[in-house]
N, C-alpha and C positions, 0 to 999 in steps of 0.2 A: 592224708589228714590224721591229726592225732585224736586219740581217744576222748581227750578233753573237748576239743572243738566239735566232734560228734555229739557228745552230751549236751553242749550248749544249744547246738541245733535243735535237737530232739526236744529240749526242754521248751525252747522258744516256740516250736510248732505246737507242743502240747498246750501252752497257754493260749494259743490262738484258737486251737480246737475247742477248748474248754469255753472260751468266749462265744464261739459259733454255737455250741450245744446251749448255752445260756439264752442265746437269742431264739432258740425254738421252745423255750419254756423250761428248761432244767435249771435248777440251783446249782451253784458252784460245786457243792459237795455231791450232788447227784451225778454231774457231768465227771467229776474225778472217779467217783465209784464205777460209774458206767465204762469208763475208758480202762479201768483197771480189770473189770470183768472181761471186756474184749481181750485184753492182753492175757489174762489167766486162764480163760475158758472156764471150766467148772471150778469153782472155789468157794472156801468158806468166808464166814464173816470176818474171822481173823486175818486170813491171807489177804482179803480185799481192804480190810482196814489199814493194814501195813503198807501195802502198795500205794494206796490212795493217801497215806498220811492223814488218816482221820481216826478219831478215837474210836473204840469198839462199840460203844452205846450210841454214838452219832451214826456209825455205819449202819446199825440196825435200823434206826429211824429213816435213814436215806433209802435203804433197800425196800423198805415198805412203800415209800413214795414211787420209787422206780417201779415197783410191782404194779401199783394202783395205775400207773401211766403205761403199763404193758411193754416196758423196755427191758426189764429184767424179769426172769423166771426162777422160781425156787423149785429144786427138785430134791428128792429124798434119795440118799445114797448110804447103805449100810446103817439106816436109822438116823442119819446125820443131814442136816440142810445144807445143800450146796446151791450156789447161784450162778446163773449162766445167762449172758447178755443176748439180747434179741439182735438178730442180723442187721447191721446198720442200714442195709438197703430197704428192709421192711420198715424200720424206724422212720427213714426219709419218705418212703411212699406214704406211710401213714399221716405224715405231716401234710404232704401234698393233698391227701383226700380231705383233711380237715380245711385247708384253704379253699379247694374246690367247693366243699359244702358252703363255707362262709360266703364265697362269691355268689353262689346260687341263692343264698339267703338274704344277701345284701339289699336287693329291693323292698324286702318286708321291713328290714332294720331302717332303712331310710324313710320308709312310711311311718313307723312309730316316731322317728326323729321329727318329721315334718309336723305330726301332731303337736309335739312339743313346742315347735316353732310358732304355731298358730296361737299358743297360750300368750295373753298379753304380759309384757314386763313392765314393771312400774318402778321408778325410782322416785325418791323422795328428797326434797331439798328444803333448807330452812335459812332465813336471815338473807341479808344483801348479798353475801358472797355466793349462798346458794342459787339466788336468782340469777346472778351473773353467769353461773354454771350452766343454767338453762338457755341462756341466749347464745352462750359459746356453743352449744350443741347444735342449735339451728344453722350456725355458720358452717357446719360440716357438711351441709348438702351440696349436691353437685351444681356446678355452673349451670345457669339458665333455668334453674327450678324456680318453684313458685312457693311462697310462704303466704299463708292465709292467717289473719289475725282479727280478733275481736278484742278491743282495748279501750280502756280509760286512760289514754296516753298521758295525760297531764299528771296523774298520780305516779305513773312510772317515771317521768322525769323529775319529780319531786324527790324521788327516793334514789334513782340511780344517776341522776345529773349528767355529767359529761360523757359516762360510759354509753348512754343511748346515743349520743351524737357520733361517737366512735364507732359503735356497732352498726350504725347506718353505713358510715362509709365503708367499713369492711365488707358489709353485705353488698353494696354496690360495687366494689372491688371485685367480688366474687360472681357479680352478674345474677345474683338471685332477686327475682322479682317479688313484689309484696303487694297484696290486696288487703286493705284495711278498713275495718268498720269501726268507726271511733265514736266515743262519747266523753263528755267532761273534758273537752278539749279547749282551753282558753286561747292556745295560739294555733288554732285550726287553719285560719286564713294563711299564715306564713309558712306552715308545713305544706299546704296545698299548693302554694307558689312554687315550693321546691320538689313537688312531687314527681316531675318528670325526670329531673337530674338524679332523684334518689329512687329511682326505679319503683315508684309507687303510686298505686290507684287508691283513691279514698272515697269512702261515702260515710255518711253521718246518721246517727239516730238520736232522738231526744234524750237528754241525760234525766230529765225530770220523769220520763216514762219508764226508763231502764236503770235501775239502780245497780249499775255494774262498777266494782272496783277491782280491777286487776287486768288480766290479759289471758287470751286463750290462742295459741299459735297451732296451726296445722302445717306440717310438712313432712315430706317423705311419708314413712309409715309410723309417724309419730305425733301425738298430741300433748303440748305442754300446756299446763294450766297454772297460773299465778294469781295468788289471792293478796292483796294488799290492805286487807280490813283487819285492823287490830294486829294480828300476827303476820309477819311476812313469810309467806310458805308457798312452795310450788311442787308440782311434780311432772314427771314425763311418763306417758303411757305409750309404750311401743306396741303396736298392732295394726296390722292393715285394715282389719274390719272396722275397728275404732276410728282410725284415721279417715277412712272412706264415708263412714256414717257422718262424721264431724263436717266433712267437705260438703256433704249433701245439706246439712243445716246451715253452714255458711252460704251456699249458694241461695237457699230460700230467704236467708236474712239480707243478703246483697241486693235481691231484688226489690226487697221493701225499704232498703235504706234511702236517703235522699242524697243525690249528687250534690255537690258543693254549690253549684249554680242556682240550686233551689233554696239556698240561704237558710240552713238549718239553724233552729234556736238551740244553743248548747250551754 
């Protein structure tokens, strides 16, 4: 093997080692200085900077960082500073201890993360396109899930038109069932007639008693609220607690609402 080939192999290996050292938290300059220190043993800043091909001022800063990490030690020899690398086995064992500590600490970290997950997440939407985005979100629910809704459906059809028909077809295709409490629904008998094929159960409330303009959907761990009065706006609240509370309210309203065969006045 020629000396040239030996050089190339060593150089390639060195690059790989530098990458591995970066993976355990060293910068590229720190890795180069550490490797130079391993090779030289006790060495001055000048010697280390030359071998690592790093400018001397940068080498000083890099050595300071390595000392902070306990990877390089400074010793005085004849009144001059020399630097010596920590044994690689000690460096690796130190990293293993850190990983072991983090693994033991993981349950506490997950507990903190869980608290963050409990906080409601709220997304705001505006205009017709924003409302469409809300409906697209509830189509992401798993098959055989249930969607609960309070709605002044006629108002929605007036604004979203054919999109609502397409939305229902896609919901049925995904086998997402719906229970709906409706008000202000001029086409109520027609939609009740198609309720079974559209996987929907419906009950009604008197529109003159409940001045409701919009829709509230409850699905999964989310509640979407749409307002169609003056401004077209909506929001999605993502929270298990909020969704469960709204389900309880819906069930109470469902019991008090009228079945279609009770001929609601709308």
